Backbone as CSV, one residue per row, in Angstrom:
resi,resn,N_x,N_y,N_z,CA_x,CA_y,CA_z,C_x,C_y,C_z
1,MET,-10.650,-203.865,62.877,-9.506,-204.465,63.533,-9.998,-205.283,64.727
2,THR,-9.410,-206.424,64.952,-9.805,-207.273,66.070,-8.744,-207.219,67.166
3,ILE,-9.156,-207.627,68.355,-8.239,-207.638,69.484,-7.072,-208.585,69.195
4,GLU,-5.893,-208.175,69.582,-4.701,-209.012,69.432,-4.538,-209.838,70.699
5,THR,-4.307,-211.134,70.549,-4.117,-212.020,71.691,-2.703,-212.572,71.653
6,ILE,-1.979,-212.398,72.761,-0.597,-212.873,72.845,-0.502,-213.864,73.993
7,ILE,-0.121,-215.093,73.669,0.096,-216.126,74.677,1.579,-216.078,75.029
8,ALA,1.897,-215.550,76.215,3.282,-215.315,76.602,3.715,-216.278,77.700
9,THR,3.486,-217.536,77.482,3.837,-218.547,78.473,4.133,-219.856,77.760
10,GLU,4.837,-220.733,78.441,5.144,-222.032,77.850,3.952,-222.974,77.890
11,LEU,2.930,-222.638,78.680,1.731,-223.465,78.796,0.591,-222.857,77.996
12,ASN,-0.126,-223.691,77.268,-1.296,-223.216,76.552,-2.456,-223.083,77.525
13,PRO,-3.281,-222.062,77.356,-4.421,-221.892,78.246,-5.403,-223.055,78.097
14,SER,-6.015,-223.430,79.215,-7.010,-224.506,79.181,-8.130,-224.171,80.151
15,GLY,-9.209,-224.897,80.074,-10.328,-224.717,80.989,-10.933,-223.330,80.891
16,LEU,-11.150,-222.703,82.050,-11.771,-221.380,82.094,-10.914,-220.313,81.437
17,ASP,-9.592,-220.455,81.520,-8.705,-219.490,80.862,-8.962,-219.478,79.358
18,ASN,-9.041,-220.654,78.762,-9.289,-220.765,77.329,-10.681,-220.246,76.976
19,ALA,-11.667,-220.533,77.826,-13.028,-220.063,77.587,-13.089,-218.531,77.613
20,LEU,-12.371,-217.899,78.546,-12.354,-216.442,78.628,-11.680,-215.829,77.396
21,ILE,-10.582,-216.403,76.971,-9.897,-215.917,75.762,-10.818,-216.027,74.552
22,ASP,-11.488,-217.159,74.404,-12.416,-217.348,73.287,-13.557,-216.337,73.333
23,TYR,-14.097,-216.097,74.530,-15.202,-215.143,74.684,-14.765,-213.736,74.295
24,ILE,-13.629,-213.298,74.808,-13.156,-211.953,74.504,-12.854,-211.807,73.016
25,ASN,-12.268,-212.830,72.408,-11.995,-212.775,70.972,-13.283,-212.771,70.154
26,SER,-14.312,-213.472,70.611,-15.579,-213.545,69.879,-16.398,-212.265,69.997
27,TYR,-16.332,-211.588,71.135,-17.172,-210.423,71.398,-16.371,-209.134,71.568
28,ASP,-15.186,-209.070,70.975,-14.338,-207.894,71.151,-15.007,-206.611,70.663
29,LYS,-15.717,-206.666,69.548,-16.376,-205.465,69.024,-17.500,-205.018,69.942
30,GLU,-18.305,-205.965,70.419,-19.408,-205.628,71.315,-18.904,-205.067,72.651
31,LEU,-17.750,-205.530,73.092,-17.159,-205.060,74.348,-16.338,-203.789,74.167
32,GLY,-16.127,-203.363,72.920,-15.332,-202.175,72.637,-13.842,-202.408,72.790
33,LEU,-13.395,-203.643,72.558,-11.996,-204.000,72.774,-11.232,-204.283,71.485
34,GLU,-11.817,-203.937,70.337,-11.179,-204.318,69.071,-9.827,-203.654,68.859
35,ASP,-9.523,-202.571,69.597,-8.217,-201.930,69.469,-7.237,-202.406,70.547
36,GLY,-7.641,-203.394,71.344,-6.847,-203.794,72.497,-5.905,-204.961,72.251
37,ILE,-5.154,-205.264,73.310,-4.252,-206.412,73.321,-4.556,-207.211,74.579
38,LEU,-4.754,-208.516,74.417,-4.987,-209.419,75.534,-3.755,-210.298,75.690
39,TYR,-3.104,-210.203,76.842,-1.929,-211.023,77.137,-2.334,-212.157,78.068
40,TYR,-1.810,-213.330,77.829,-1.997,-214.461,78.732,-0.614,-214.885,79.236
41,GLY,-0.450,-214.944,80.556,0.833,-215.327,81.141,1.853,-214.208,81.176
42,PHE,1.377,-212.970,81.144,2.266,-211.822,81.126,1.568,-210.698,81.857
43,PRO,2.174,-209.871,82.608,3.600,-209.810,82.902,4.002,-210.753,84.028
44,VAL,5.295,-210.875,84.209,5.882,-211.707,85.262,6.644,-210.779,86.206
45,PHE,6.410,-210.943,87.496,7.054,-210.106,88.513,7.877,-210.964,89.454
46,LYS,8.814,-210.334,90.143,9.533,-210.965,91.253,9.283,-210.135,92.498
47,ASN,8.998,-210.828,93.613,8.794,-210.098,94.856,10.129,-209.925,95.578
48,TYR,10.079,-209.419,96.801,11.314,-209.138,97.547,12.119,-210.395,97.860
49,GLU,11.462,-211.537,97.940,12.163,-212.801,98.195,12.584,-213.493,96.894
50,GLU,12.486,-212.765,95.767,12.860,-213.282,94.447,11.940,-214.403,93.961
51,GLN,10.740,-214.509,94.529,9.761,-215.477,94.040,9.089,-214.906,92.795
52,ILE,8.890,-215.756,91.805,8.277,-215.327,90.554,6.757,-215.341,90.712
53,ILE,6.124,-214.262,90.296,4.670,-214.139,90.327,4.202,-213.913,88.895
54,LYS,3.415,-214.859,88.381,2.893,-214.747,87.019,1.427,-214.359,87.076
55,THR,1.043,-213.424,86.240,-0.357,-213.075,86.122,-0.974,-213.908,85.002
56,ASN,-2.263,-214.165,85.102,-2.925,-214.932,84.042,-3.287,-214.037,82.866
57,PHE,-3.886,-212.881,83.148,-4.378,-212.027,82.069,-3.969,-210.581,82.289
58,LEU,-3.713,-209.911,81.179,-3.538,-208.466,81.153,-4.252,-207.983,79.903
59,LEU,-5.188,-207.057,80.077,-5.937,-206.498,78.959,-5.625,-205.017,78.884
60,VAL,-5.176,-204.568,77.712,-4.857,-203.165,77.486,-5.708,-202.681,76.316
61,SER,-6.455,-201.607,76.540,-7.330,-201.075,75.503,-7.535,-199.585,75.728
62,LYS,-7.721,-198.826,74.657,-7.989,-197.398,74.786,-9.291,-197.149,75.536
63,LYS,-10.289,-198.011,75.336,-11.589,-197.803,75.961,-11.599,-198.123,77.442
64,VAL,-10.988,-199.252,77.839,-11.074,-199.681,79.232,-9.784,-199.459,80.005
65,GLY,-8.716,-199.086,79.348,-7.430,-198.874,80.018,-6.698,-200.181,80.242
66,VAL,-6.145,-200.352,81.449,-5.364,-201.544,81.791,-6.131,-202.340,82.841
67,LEU,-6.409,-203.592,82.533,-7.104,-204.479,83.460,-6.263,-205.704,83.708
């Protein structure tokens, strides 16, 4: 099984973001992440002033936990 990648944003990743996604997808077995899920543009939070804060990456895996 390979790592699942979910792009959860209206913008496609580019530059270093795209390079990191490609690297993780290419080396998921070597990194022990084949059971994980890689999210891009998720989760989205609101602070006390109702400003939206978007994260670039969220990695969830049994081996490494939540990063």
